[in-house]
N, C-alpha and C positions, 0 to 999 in steps of 0.2 A: 729348514722350513720355507725363510724368507728369501733367500738367494736361491733354492733349486723348485722351488713348487710356484711354478707358473701362474696361479691365482694371486701370489702377491711381489714373484720378481718385482715388476712395476712398480709397484706403490712402494717398496723398500727401495728401489733405487731413485725416485722422484724424491723423497724423503732423505735421503743421504745428500742428493743433490741442493736440495733447502737450505739443508743443513751446513754444507761447503758455503753458500754463496751468504746466509745469514752472518757464518766467521768472518769473510772477508768483508763485509759490509762495518761489522766491529769495526775491525783492526785499520779501517777506511778512519771509521769516523774516530776513534781513539788517537791516529798518529797525525788529524789535523786537530783535537784539540790540544794533546802536546806540544805541538809546534806552535800553537798559537799562545799554551803559556810560556812556552819559552821566550815569545817573542812579547810579552808583556799586554798581550791583544784578544778581547774576549767576540764572540760571536753574536752582532747586536744588529739590527736594523733600522737603529735610531737615525742612522746616516740623511735616511729619507724626508725627515724631519726638519734636518738644517738648510739653510739656504744656498738656493744653488751658484750664483753671484754667474753666470753666464746667459749670454741669449739663445732664442733659436728663431730662423727665419721664416720656417715653415708652423704657422699656429693657430690650428682648426678651434683652439678655443682659447682665452685670455691667458696670457701668460708674459713675465718679464723676469727679469733677472733677481727682485728680492720676492721670488717667491723660492719654495720647496723644491728639494732635489726629488722628491714622490710626485709633485707635481710635473716636473721635468721629462721627469719619465712616461705620464700619462699622453700628455704633447705627444712625444716618441713614439706612444703605444698607438695612439691614435695617426700619428703619419704612418704608420704602418699599416694600421689597417684598410687608411684610403687607397694605397699606395697599392696593397694585397686586390683590393674589389673590382679597383677599376683597372687593374691591370690583368684579372683574372678575364671580367670581364672582352677587354679588347682583344685578348689572346681567345675567347672562345667565339667571336666572330670571325675573326680573322681567321682560324682554324678550320674552322666548319665552313666558312665560304672554300679555302685555298682546297681541302681534302675535296668537295663537291668537284670542283671546275679541276683538280687535277682527275678525272674521271674524264671531262669534259673530250665529244668527239671533234669538238676544235683543235687544232693542233695546234696553233700560234697560242693560244690561251692555256693548254693542258702544261707546254715546254715551259711560258713566262714563269705558272705556278712553279712547276718544278724549279726551276730557277729560283725562286725564291726562296725553299723549303731548304735544297743544299747549300745555298748560300748561308741562310742563316742559321742552318743549328749545328754544321760545322766551321764555326768561328764563337769563342765564347762569351758568354752573355756579358763579361766585364767591358770585352773590347768595343761591341755593339752600347753598352753603354756611355760610354766614354767620346763613342765616335757621334751619338745625337748630342754629348751635352755639345761638343766642341762646332758641330752643326749651328745650336741654336747662338752659341755667343757671338761666332766669327763671321754668321754667315746673313744673320738676323740683321735691319737696320737699326740704329740708336735712337734713342729717343727725340732725341734731336730735330732726327729726320722728318719728322712728323710738326714739326714746328713753322707757322705765318704760310703767306705764296710764296717763301722757297720752298716748299715740304718737298721731298724725293719720294716719300710713302705717304701713302693714303691708309687708314683702319678701315676694316671689312664691314658692310653695313654700317659704317659711322659708330660701332659697337666693339669692336674686336680690333684690338693694336698687337701686333705681333714683333718685337725686341729684341735686339740683344741680352735686354736684360727679365725677358720673359713676356708670357701672356699675361694682353690684360682683356677679361671678360665683364660684364655686366655682372652684378652683384643684387641679388632680391633682397630686400627690406622691407618692413614693415609700418605703415603706421600705428597702429596698436600695438604696444607693447604688454606682453601677458606678463612678465617678469621672469622669474628665475624659480624653478625648485625648492623645496625646503633645503633640499642637499647641500646648497650655496652656490659659488657661482661654478662651481664643476659640473653640474644639471647643466644642459643646455637649454635653450629658450624653450617655452611653453608654444609658443608659436610654430617652430618646425616640429615639437612634439606633437601637436595637434593636426600639422600637414600630414605627417607620415602614420600616425595613427588613422587619420582618413583613406589615404592610400591604403593603408592595409585592409581596411573595413571594402573599399571599394575591388580588389584583388579577391579579397570573400566571395563577396557578391557574385560577381564575374563567374570565377570558378561553377559557386551553384546554378547561375545561367545556363553554362554551357552543361554541367550537368543533367538538370533538367531537360535541353534538348536533347541530349543523348538516352533517355531516358523513351520521352516521344520517339525518338527515332526508332528506338529499338522494340517500337510496341506498335507504331503505325506503318513505318518502312519510310516517313517523310519525314523529315529535319525544317523544323522550322528554324526562320532565316535570324539568326542573334546577331549580328553586325553591330547594327546600328544601337539596338540594345547593349552591345557591350561598349560603346564608343560612348553613351550616353553616361553607363555607370560608372566610367575611368574616370571620365574628364567633367562631368558639373559638380561632383563631389568637392573633389579638389578646387575646382574652380570658384563653387562658391567660398567657402575655405579663405581663398588668396583674396575674395574680393572684399569678405566679410573683416580681413585686419587689415585692409587696406592697403596691399602688396605694392610693390612698385621698383621697378630697377632702376639702380644707379649705374649710371656711363663713367668709364674712366676717363678723366680728361687730362689734360698736358700742362700740369703745373709747374714752370720754373724748368729743371733739367730733368724731369722725371713726370710718370702719371699717375695722377691720384683718384681716388676712389674705386669700384666695381672689387674684383677678386684680382689677385694678383700672382699666377701660375708661374711658379720659378724654373729656370732653365733645369735645376737640379730634379725638380719632380718631373718636368717633362723629359728628361735624359733617361729616369729613370723608369718611366709610367711607359714610353717608346721603347726602350731598348728591352724589358723583363715582357710587355706585351705582344712584340713581335718576334720574338725570340722564343717564346715558349708556343706561338702560334705557330708556328712551324712544326712543332712535336704535336701538336693536335691535330693539323693538318694530316699527319701521315696514320692517326691513331682512328682520325677519321675515315679515312680513305681504307685506309683496315678492316674498318666495320664495315663498311659499305660493302665491300669485296667478298665479306664472309657470308652474304644474305646470296640466299642461290636466284642466279639466273631468272629460274622458274615463277619467282615472284615478278620481278619486273614484265615478263611474258605475259604473264596473267593480267598484270594491272592494264599494260597496253588491249590485251583485246575485250577488255571492259571499256576501251574507250578513254582511260585517263589519259591527260598531257604528261611530257616527261618531266614535266614540273611539280605537279599535282601527284608522279607515281613517287618520286624521291621525297616528297612532303610526308606524303600521307600514308604509302605502304613500304617504303626502303628505311628511311634513316628510323621511324619508330622502335623497328623489327633490330636494328643496326645499335640502337640504345645501351641493351645489354650488352655487347661487344665493347663499346667507344667508353662505357661509365668507368667501370674500376683504373685502365690505365690514364682516363682523364683526373682523376681524385691525384694520381702520385704528379703530375705538371702542375697542378694548384697548390701541391703542398711546395713542390718546389722554387713555384713561383713565389708565393708567400715569404717561403727562408730567404730566397736568393735577396728578397727586398732590403738585406743585411749590408749588399754592395753598395748603398748609398753613399757614405761618409766614401768612396772615391771621390762623389762630385759633390759634395756637402748636403747632402738632401740629410735631414737632422731626423731619422726614425730612431727608432726602438735600440738598436743599436749604436746609435752614435750617441743619446743622450744616456741612458742606463749602463747599458755598456759600452762605455767608452768616457766622456766628460766625468759622467757621477762616480763610476768608482776608479778614477784617479783621482779627483778632492781630496776626500777625506779617505782616502787608502784602504778603501773596503773590498777588494777582487775578487776577493772567497763569495764576502753576501751577495754582491750584484751579479757573478756570472749565474749563481746559483739561483738568483731571483727571475735574472734572462731568459735562463733553460727552462724552468717552469713557467714562464709566460708562453714562449715557441710553441712549448709542450703543447699548453692550454688550447694554443689557435690552431695549433696542426689538430688536436683530437676532435676539435670543434669542425674543422673542416671536413676532417673522414668522417665523422658522426655522420655529418646534416647528408654529405653525401649518399653513403650508405644505406639513408632513409629514404632519398631519391632513387638509387640503385634501387633496393626493395620494390618499388612502385614499379619503377619500367620496367623487370625484370619478367620475359612471360612466365605465367600461371600456366602452368603445367595440370592436366587433371588427376 
C-alpha cells in the first residue's frame, strides 16, 4: 500500500530519501571523527581565541597583530561586507543606466553602451580586478609628485590625492567622543551609531510623508508638494547631529614620503570595488534591458498620450512595472558579487577568505573548523541578501485582484 497507493507513495519516497540522506551524513561525520582521532586531533574552535600574529592592511575597526584570530576574522568579515555593499551599489547604478541607455534612440550612445556590456561580461572577473589593480599601481603618480613647488601632480579640491599607493580622502572626525558600547572595543563608536540611527529615522519619516501625500492625491486628485519637506527631513536632523558632536574634516597631508591623515583607500580595495562593480553592472544592464522590453509598448504610448516626457515615462511608468521582472535575477547578481569578494586574495585585499580562510586556518592547522566556519558565514550572508531582496520583491510585484 505504501508503494502502490497514490495517497502514500510520495510520502514513502520522501521518507526513504531522507533516511538515505541522514545515513550518508552520519557516515561522513563518523569518518571525519575517526580520521581526526587517528591523527590525534580534536574538533575545536579554540583557535579563535589564540593570538593571530599577522597584520591586516585595511582595518575598518581597531586591530593589530597581538589580537586574536577571532578579531582578525571579524576584520575580514567587515571588509567583505563593506566591499559587497559598495560593489552592489556601483553595479546597480551602472547597470540601470546602461540598461536604459542601451535602448536609446541615439545610435552612438546605444552602441557605446553595447560595447561596454559585451566587453566586460565576456572577460573573467579576476582579469578585470588585476587590470584595475595594475592601472592604479603603475599609472598613478607617487606621493612624492605632490611635494613642493616642483610638484607634477596636485590634489583634487585640495582634499583628495590619487596616488600609486591608493586614494586619500578626508575623514569625518568628532570633537565630542561618546565612547564605545559596553560590549568593548569591538563595538563601533556611539557617535556613528547615533548618526546612523538619525539617518534611519529620517528615512522612515520621509517615507511616512510620501505615503501621506499619496493618500491625499488618491482622495483629492491633487498631490501636495513634498520635495522641500523631504530635503528638510533628510538633511536637517543629520546636520544637527553633526553640529552637536562637533564634526569636522581631517584632510590628508603629505608628510615625509607618504600622506597622513584622512581615509586611505588602498589599491587592493579600489581594484576589487571597480572590478566587481563594473563587471556585475554589465550583467545588470542586460537584466534591466530585458525587464523594460518585457513591458508592452502600449504602456509607453499611453504615457505619451497623457503628455508625459520620455524621462518621466521611463521613471514613473515603465521601470516600476519592470521591477517584477528585474528583481529575481538581480538577486542572483548580488549573491555572485558578494561571493566573488573572495577573489581579493589575488590583489592583497584582506577579506574573510584571506583572513579566516587563509592565514588563520594555516597557522593553528585547523583547516576543517575554519572552512566550516567560513562556509557558514558566507551562507548566512547569502541567505540574508536573498531574504531582504525577496521582501523587496514581494512589495514591488503586481498586486492581482
